[in-house]
N, C-alpha and C positions, 0 to 999 in steps of 0.2 A: 747763051744770050736768052734763049727761051726760058730756061730755069730762072734766070734773073728777073725776067718780065713777070713770070708767075708769082715770084716772091713779092715783087712790088705790088702786084694786084692784090695779093693776100693781105699785105699790110694796109693798103688803101681801104679794102673792105672792112678790115678790123677797126681802123680809125673811124670810118663812117658809123660802125656799130656803136663805138664809144660815144658818139655825139648824141645818141639817144639815151634818155634816162632809163634807169632800171626800175621797173614798176614796183618791185617788192622792197625798194628803198623807202617806200611810203606806205603807211598804214592804210588798210582798205577803207577805214572810216574816213580817210582824207582824200580818197579818189573822187575827182570831180571832172567828169568828162562831159563837156557841153553837148547837150542834145541826146545823151545816152540815158535811157531809162534806168532807174535804180535796179530793176529786176535783171537787167543785162549785166550790170556790175556785180550783182550777187552771183550770177552764173559764172563770171570770170573768177570771182573769189572761190567758188566751189571747185572749179577746175584746178586752180593752183593749190589750195590748201587741203582740200579733201581728196582729190584725185591725183595730185602731184604732177599735173600736166603743165609743162612749160613751153609748149609749142602752140602758137596762135592757130596754126592751120588745122590742128587736131581737136579744137574745141567745137565739136560737131553741132551743138545747138545754137551757135552764134551765126548771125547772117554774114554772108561773104563780104559785104561792104563794110561791116563793122570790124571783121577780122583784118581786112586790108588797112583800114584806118588805124587800128591799134598797132599793127605791125610797123607802120610808118612812124608812129609816135613813141612806142615803148619797146625796150628790150626785156625779155622774160628770163633769159638764161644768164645767171651771174658768173658761171664758171663751167669749165668742162673737165672731165676726167683725163688726166695725162698719164697716170700710172696707178695700178692697184697692186698691193702686195698682200697675200694671204698668209696666215700664220698657222702652224700646227696646233696651237691652242685656241683656234677659232677667232683670233683677232685679225682684223683687216685694216690696212692703212690706205687711205686715198690721197693721192697727190693731185691737187686741183690747179688748173691754169685759169687765172682771172682774165677779165676782158682786156686788161692792159699788159697781159703776159706775165705778171707776177705769179709766184707759186706759193701755195699754202697747203697745209695738211689737215686731215681729220682722221680719227681712229675709231673704228667700230669694234666694240668689245662685247662678246657674248658671255654671259655668266655661266660658269660651269655647273653649279649645283644650286638648288633652292634650299630653303631651311630644313627640308625633310631629307636632303641628300639626293633627291632626284635631279635629273638633268634639267636645267632651267632654260627657258627661252628668252629670258630678259635681255634686252639690247640696251647698251649704253654707248652714246656717241661723245667722243672728246672733241670739242669745237675750238677752232682758232678765232682770235679776235684782232690780230694784227699780222702784217707781213713782216716777219722778223720781230725783234724786240730791242728796246733801248737800255734795259736794266742790267744786262751783262752778268746774270747769275752764272757762276763759274762751272756749274754742272750741266748747263743747258745748251743744246745745239741751236736753239732758235735765235739766240743773240749773237752768234759767232759772226754773222754778216751784218749786224746792226739792224736798226729799224728802217724799213722802207716806207711804210705808211700804215695808217689805220684801215681796217676793213670798214665797209659801209654796212648799214643795217641789212640790206638785201644780201650782201655777201655772207653775213653771219647766218641769217635765216636760210639762205640757199644751201649751205652745207648740210643742213638737216633735211631739207626737201630732197636733195639729190642722194644723200646717203640712205634715206628711207626708200627711195626708188631702187637703189642698188640692193638693199636688203630684202626688198619685196614685202615689207611689213612695217608696222608702227615701231618707232623708237621709244623706249620706255623712260630712259634717263638721259640727261644731258649734264656733262661736266665741262665747264669752260676752263680747261687746263691745257689747251693746245698751244699753238704759237702765239706769243704776245702776252702782255699783261692786261687782263680784262678790264681792270678798274682804270687803266689809262685811256680807255676808249669808251667810257660810259655814255658819251654823246650819241654813239651809234648803238651801243649794247642795250641801253634801257628801252629804246623803241623796238629793238629786236625782241627783247623779253616780252614786251606787250603783245607782239604778234604770236610768240611762242605760247604764251599763257592763255590767250583769248580762246574761248570755245569756238569762235568763228575763224580762228587761225589754226595753229597746230594743236591746241587743246592739251598741252602737257602741263600737269599740275606743278605748282611751285615747289612742293616737297621733293620733286624729282629733278630739280635744277640745283647745281652746285657751282658757285663762282669761286675761283681760286685767286689769291693775290699774294704778291711778294711782300706786301706790307705798306701800301700807299695810305698812310694814316688819314689824310683829309678825304680821300675817296671812300674809305671804309665808313666814315661818318656820313658822307653823302648817300652811300648805298643804304644805310640804316633807315633813311627816310622813304625808301621805295616801298610801296604798300604791300607787295606780295611777300609771302614767307619763304623766300629762297634761302638756300643754305650757303654758308660762308666757310671756306677753307683757307687757312693761313699757311703759306710756305715758310716754315720756321727753319728747319735744317741745322739748327745750332742752339744749344742750351744757354749760352752766354754770348755777350757782344763780341768778344775776341774771336770765338769760333765762328759765329754767324757771319761776321764781316769778311772772313776768308772765302765764304761761299756766296754771300748775298751782299753786293756792294750797297744796296738800298739801306742796309743797316746803319751806315754812316749818317744817312739823312734822318732815318726814323729808327732809333735804337729800340731794343726789346721792351724796355719799360714804357716808352711812349706808344709803341705798337699795342702792348697789352692794355693800356688805358683806353685806347680806341676800341679794342675788342670788347672790353667790359661795357663800354657805352653801347656798342652794337647789341650785345647780349641783353642788356637792360631794356633796350627799346624793343627788341624783337622777341624776347623770351624764347630763344631757340639756341640749342647747343651749337657750337662751332667745332671745326675739326682742325687739328694741328697736323700738317703734313711734314714728314721727316724722312728725307732721303738719306740712307745709310751709305757713307763713303769711307772706304778703307783707310784707317790711320788718320782720319781727319775729324770725324764727328761720331765715331762709333765706340768710344770708350765708355766704361760704366759710370764715370762721373757725369758725362753728358746724359746718360740714361736717367740718373737721379734727378738732374735739373729738369729734364723733360717731364718727368712724372710730377715734379713740384709745380711746374707751369700749368699742367693739365688739371691738377687739383684746384689751383687758384681760379682758373677760368671755367671749371667744370666742363672741360673740352674732351672730345674724342681724339684719339691719336691714330694716325695711319703711318705705319713704318713701311718704307718702300726701299728695298735694296737698289742701289744705283744701277741704271741701265747704261752700258758702255756706249760712249760717243767717240767716233773717230776724230782724232785731232786733240783730244783732251786726255790728260794723264790719270784722271781718277779711275778707281776700280771699285767694284762691289766687294764687301767683306766676305769672308768664308761663311758658310752656313752655320757652323758652330758659334762663330762670333755674333752673327745676326740673332741667333736664338738666345744667346746670353744677354744681349742688349734688350731683347723683348722681355725676357724673364725679369730683368732688373727694373724695367719700367712698370711691369705688372706688380712687382713687389712694392713699388712706391705708391701703390693704390691709386693709379690713374683711373678715371671713371670707366674708360673703355679703350682697349688697345687691340688694333688689328694689324697683322702682318700681311702685306699685299705683295706676293711674289709677282713682279711686274709681268703682265702679258705682253706679247709682241717682241720678246727679247730676240727672236730669230728673224724679225723683219725690220730691225732698226726703228722700233716704234717710239723711241724717245723723241720729244718734240723737235722738229726741224731737220732731222738727219736725212730723210729722203729728199727734202727740198735742196739741201746743200749738195747732196750727191748728184741730183739732176742738174742743178745749176753749174756744177763743175763739168759735167758731161757736155753741156751746151756751150761752155766758154772756150 
């Protein structure tokens, strides 16, 4: 009975917390606290974005009365760490519990070497934009449980703030390739990008941000109008419609030719190379004919290619090809004179770092 009462109290306190708005859902330029001087709001901004402090009580240069007032009005913590997995190749995965108890993941990746072959300290964070996903890509764990909801602006930015705190240093690059389809949540993502890019926010340069999409054509065209020079990656994974639709159901709505026309418009407007992401799956899209088609597409778009051997997902039948087959595919693409081809042996293979795996595992444990 005592345990039950404690659980009811915990849920009640959590619901009370949810009744408060999350401060970083709103741009600091839009903060309007009646009777609070601008310099105090600037102090709060500095605590959050420069120092990474998300505890009102620890903002030492704020008056006690103001801290109490802000504590009553706003929540600062968008999520809490539920689980951390570290990898032998220096990759870490974070499982976050949101304020409504939904679970999302982020992955922190440390580059192994710099251009000179020295150990690099560059940090890249893979960021989620949705709880689950509605698009049902066949290789991906994120969509196995469907789409629960979009993340808010503060929940997107919060992953970066909290991962930075865990890493103990600045994060250099962001790739929006975590759970969800980023372009399906532009309403929250674009304001998050504003905070990320602003010198008064996280101050990460646009060329260090990459957005990945499964191929939402109207949203690609909408993103082309965004002023910052962010990078775009297309999850292609098939050289023809027949192959791609087996992996990417979105291809039935936006086939390859329609997708590439949108890419060409994006490139024309932004004057920036895009990347074609291609996950290699054994006996599905890893034959040499697909390699030839991929090279042809890359030449047409003047696009870079990232080849990514499949990362095994529990509950899915796909497997990664053998290393000789992977190398043969890479060689064939290179022989096709694609502008740039990179083979990315996926980090985090030992920590279930493919999107959504840790969340599904934890959800299963809780059910």
